[in-house]
C-alpha positions as CSV (number, residue, x, y, z in Angstrom):
1,M,-2.4,13.9,7.1
2,T,-5.2,15.0,9.5
3,N,-8.5,13.3,9.4
4,T,-10.0,16.3,7.7
5,A,-7.4,16.6,5.1
6,A,-7.9,12.9,4.3
7,A,-11.8,13.2,4.1
8,A,-11.2,16.4,1.7
9,V,-9.2,14.3,-0.3
10,L,-11.6,11.4,-0.5
11,A,-14.5,13.9,-1.3
12,A,-12.4,15.4,-4.2
13,V,-11.6,12.1,-5.8
14,T,-15.2,11.2,-5.6
15,L,-16.5,14.1,-7.1
16,A,-14.0,14.0,-10.0
17,A,-15.1,10.2,-10.6
18,L,-18.8,11.3,-10.5
19,A,-18.1,14.1,-13.2
20,A,-16.1,11.2,-15.3
21,G,-19.1,9.1,-15.7
22,A,-21.2,6.4,-13.9
23,L,-18.6,3.4,-14.9
24,V,-15.8,5.5,-13.3
25,F,-17.7,6.5,-10.5
26,A,-18.6,2.7,-9.7
27,V,-15.2,1.5,-9.9
28,V,-13.9,4.5,-7.7
29,V,-16.5,3.7,-4.9
30,L,-15.7,0.2,-5.0
31,V,-12.2,0.6,-4.8
32,V,-12.4,2.9,-1.9
33,A,-14.8,0.7,-0.3
34,G,-12.3,-2.1,-0.3
35,V,-9.5,0.1,1.1
36,V,-11.7,1.5,3.7
37,L,-12.9,-2.0,4.6
38,A,-9.4,-3.1,5.2
39,D,-8.5,0.0,7.2
40,F,-11.6,-0.6,9.2
41,A,-10.9,-4.3,9.9
42,A,-7.3,-3.3,11.1
43,V,-8.5,-0.8,13.5
44,L,-11.0,-3.2,15.0
45,S,-8.5,-5.8,15.3
46,R,-6.2,-3.6,17.4
47,A,-9.1,-2.9,19.4
48,G,-9.7,-6.7,20.1
49,P,-12.7,-8.2,18.0
50,R,-10.5,-9.2,15.2
51,P,-12.9,-9.3,12.3
52,I,-12.7,-11.8,9.4
53,T,-12.1,-9.4,6.5
54,L,-12.9,-11.8,3.6
55,A,-16.1,-12.3,5.4
56,A,-16.8,-8.7,5.9
57,A,-15.9,-8.2,2.2
58,V,-19.1,-10.1,1.0
59,P,-21.5,-7.4,2.3
60,G,-18.7,-4.6,2.3
61,V,-17.7,-4.9,-1.5
62,G,-20.0,-7.5,-2.9
63,L,-23.1,-5.5,-2.2
64,P,-22.1,-2.5,-3.9
65,A,-20.7,-4.3,-6.8
66,A,-23.9,-6.1,-7.3
67,I,-25.8,-2.7,-7.1
68,A,-23.4,-1.1,-9.5
69,F,-24.0,-3.8,-12.2
70,Q,-27.7,-4.4,-11.4
71,P,-29.3,-1.3,-9.8
72,D,-32.7,-2.5,-10.4
73,N,-32.5,-5.1,-7.6
74,A,-31.6,-2.0,-5.0
75,W,-31.9,-3.0,-1.4
76,T,-33.7,-6.4,-2.2
77,A,-30.1,-7.8,-2.2
78,V,-29.3,-6.6,1.1
79,P,-30.4,-9.6,3.0
80,D,-28.8,-11.9,0.8
81,F,-25.5,-10.5,1.2
82,V,-25.8,-10.1,5.1
83,A,-26.6,-13.7,5.2
84,A,-23.9,-14.8,3.0
85,G,-21.3,-12.7,5.0
86,V,-22.7,-14.2,8.3
87,L,-22.3,-17.8,6.9
88,A,-18.7,-16.9,5.6
89,A,-17.7,-15.6,8.7
90,F,-18.8,-18.7,10.6
91,A,-17.3,-21.1,7.9
92,M,-13.9,-19.3,8.1
93,A,-13.9,-19.3,11.9
94,L,-14.3,-22.8,11.9
95,A,-11.8,-23.7,8.9
96,F,-9.1,-21.5,10.5
97,G,-9.6,-23.0,14.1
98,R,-10.4,-20.0,15.9
99,R,-12.0,-20.7,19.6
100,R,-11.4,-17.6,21.4
101,G,-13.3,-14.2,20.7
102,V,-15.4,-15.8,18.1
103,T,-18.6,-13.7,19.2
104,A,-16.7,-10.6,19.1
105,A,-15.2,-11.4,15.8
106,L,-18.4,-12.0,14.3
107,G,-19.6,-8.7,15.6
108,G,-16.7,-6.8,14.2
109,T,-17.1,-8.5,11.0
110,A,-20.9,-7.5,10.6
111,L,-20.0,-3.8,11.7
112,A,-17.4,-3.3,9.2
113,G,-19.1,-5.1,6.2
114,L,-22.3,-3.4,6.8
115,A,-21.1,0.1,7.4
116,V,-18.9,0.1,4.3
117,G,-21.2,-1.9,2.1
118,L,-24.4,-0.1,2.8
119,G,-22.7,3.3,2.6
120,A,-21.0,2.6,-0.6
121,S,-24.4,1.2,-2.0
122,G,-26.1,4.3,-0.9
123,L,-23.6,6.4,-2.9
124,L,-24.0,4.2,-6.1
125,L,-27.9,4.3,-5.8
126,L,-27.9,7.9,-5.5
127,S,-25.8,8.4,-8.7
128,G,-28.4,6.5,-10.7
129,L,-31.3,8.9,-9.8
130,P,-32.2,11.6,-11.9
131,E,-31.0,14.4,-9.7
132,G,-28.7,12.0,-7.7
133,W,-25.5,14.2,-8.4
134,R,-27.0,17.0,-6.4
135,W,-27.5,14.5,-3.4
136,I,-24.2,13.0,-3.7
137,L,-22.7,16.5,-3.7
138,G,-24.8,17.4,-0.6
139,V,-23.6,14.6,1.2
140,L,-20.0,14.8,0.5
141,L,-19.7,18.3,1.3
142,L,-22.1,18.5,4.6
143,A,-21.1,15.4,6.0
144,T,-17.3,16.2,5.7
145,A,-17.8,19.8,6.7
146,V,-20.0,19.1,9.7
147,D,-17.6,16.1,11.0
148,A,-14.8,18.4,10.5
149,V,-16.4,21.3,12.4
150,R,-17.7,19.0,15.4
151,Q,-14.1,17.7,15.8
152,E,-12.6,21.1,15.7
153,A,-15.2,22.6,18.1
154,A,-15.2,19.8,20.6
155,T,-11.2,20.4,21.0
156,R,-10.6,23.9,20.5
157,V,-13.5,25.9,21.0
158,K,-14.6,26.6,24.6
159,A,-16.6,29.9,24.4
160,V,-19.6,28.4,22.4
161,P,-20.9,25.0,22.6
162,A,-19.8,22.4,20.0
163,G,-23.4,21.1,19.3
164,A,-24.5,24.6,18.7
165,M,-21.7,25.6,16.4
166,T,-22.0,22.3,14.5
167,V,-25.7,22.7,14.0
168,A,-25.2,26.3,12.7
169,V,-22.7,25.4,10.3
170,A,-24.9,22.6,8.9
171,L,-27.9,25.0,8.5
172,L,-25.6,27.8,6.8
173,L,-24.0,25.2,4.4
174,A,-27.4,23.7,3.7
175,G,-29.0,27.0,3.1
176,G,-26.3,28.2,0.6
177,L,-26.5,24.5,-1.3
178,A,-30.1,25.2,-1.8
179,L,-29.8,28.8,-3.1
180,A,-27.1,27.7,-5.6
181,A,-29.1,24.6,-6.8
182,D,-32.2,24.7,-8.9
183,P,-35.3,22.6,-8.0
184,P,-36.2,19.9,-7.2
185,F,-33.1,20.1,-4.7
186,N,-34.9,23.0,-2.9
187,L,-34.5,24.2,0.7
188,S,-36.5,21.1,2.3
189,S,-34.1,18.7,0.5
190,A,-31.0,20.7,1.7
191,A,-32.5,20.7,5.1
192,G,-32.8,16.8,5.1
193,V,-29.4,16.4,3.9
194,A,-28.0,18.8,6.5
195,A,-30.0,16.6,9.4
196,V,-28.6,13.6,7.9
197,A,-25.2,15.0,7.9
198,L,-25.3,16.0,11.7
199,L,-26.5,12.6,12.5
200,A,-23.9,10.8,10.6
201,A,-21.3,13.2,12.3
202,A,-22.4,12.4,15.8
203,A,-22.7,8.8,15.0
204,A,-19.0,8.7,13.4
205,G,-17.8,10.6,16.5
206,L,-19.4,8.0,18.8
207,L,-17.9,5.0,16.9
208,R,-14.6,6.8,16.8
209,E,-14.3,7.2,20.7
210,A,-15.9,3.6,21.3
211,V,-12.9,2.2,19.1
212,D,-10.4,4.6,20.7
213,D,-11.4,3.3,24.2
214,A,-11.3,-0.4,23.1
215,V,-7.7,0.3,21.5
216,A,-6.6,1.9,24.8
217,N,-7.9,-0.8,26.8
218,A,-6.3,-3.5,24.6
219,R,-2.9,-1.7,24.9
220,A,-3.5,-1.5,28.8
221,D,-4.1,-5.2,29.1
222,A,-1.3,-6.3,26.9
223,A,1.4,-3.7,28.4
224,T,3.1,-2.7,31.5
225,P,1.5,0.2,33.3
226,E,4.8,2.4,32.5
227,A,4.4,1.6,28.8
228,V,0.6,2.5,28.8
229,T,1.6,5.8,30.4
230,R,4.1,6.6,27.8
231,S,2.0,5.4,24.7
232,P,-0.7,7.7,23.5
233,R,-4.3,6.5,22.6
234,L,-4.3,5.4,19.0
235,P,-6.9,6.8,16.8
236,V,-9.2,5.2,14.5
237,G,-7.6,4.4,11.2
238,L,-7.2,7.6,9.0
239,L,-9.2,6.3,6.0
240,T,-11.8,5.0,8.5
241,A,-12.3,8.2,10.4
242,A,-12.4,10.2,7.1
243,A,-14.9,7.9,5.2
244,T,-17.2,7.0,8.1
245,P,-19.4,10.3,7.9
246,V,-20.1,9.9,4.5
247,L,-20.7,6.4,4.6
248,L,-23.2,6.7,7.3
249,A,-25.0,9.5,5.5
250,A,-25.3,7.9,2.1
251,P,-28.2,5.4,2.7
252,A,-30.3,7.8,4.6
253,A,-29.6,10.5,2.0
254,Y,-31.0,8.0,-0.6
255,A,-34.1,7.1,1.4
256,L,-34.7,11.1,1.4
257,A,-34.1,11.5,-2.2
258,R,-36.6,8.6,-3.1
259,L,-39.2,10.3,-0.7
260,A,-38.6,13.5,-2.4
261,S,-39.1,12.2,-5.9
262,L,-42.7,10.7,-5.1
């Protein structure tokens, strides 16, 4: 299965859960967050940092779980879960006797936990807004589509610059979304989601490339030159690559939705 196909499946499952009700949506988001977090941690481990998955789960799964059951606290709970995750990572590193690569492990733990936790929390907070389903729909469709176009344009299309093609697709999708929806999800809201999707797709691409390079370097350090020549570069984990654009876009989309409601 390709990254695009996996992203489409995740988007379809998320939309089906959203239509089934708030409780089903919360459960599905938390399950997906846990699975993606485990995949993300495994990918970072191959790249070298070896994050502490249990500690990353404190903000990665604990934060969205708290927001799902106590949405009134919203972002006020973020510092507490970040601090708890860092303290848990330190405690587990000491308890398991880890002495090498501790700084990289702590950084990987924070990256995985915050990327997944803030993204899942953003989706849950959007679902609690009066017109939140429109924003979730926009985030899922635009972030998934824009990232897919960016990847295809970067590898297969040479006549038109990849960036220009990606921006054009994002604007067309945003315009169609705005025309199909009733206010308050108007043209400006759709344009805001398009901008968020573009930035999230770009950030996901940079993260994907950075992890690819780190994995390739780790393989080069551990293998003979002949083995490295024969071994292809390992991609980011399938679920991580599929979910990252949406996870990165969701918190910014929530901020835009709150501004639009003022």
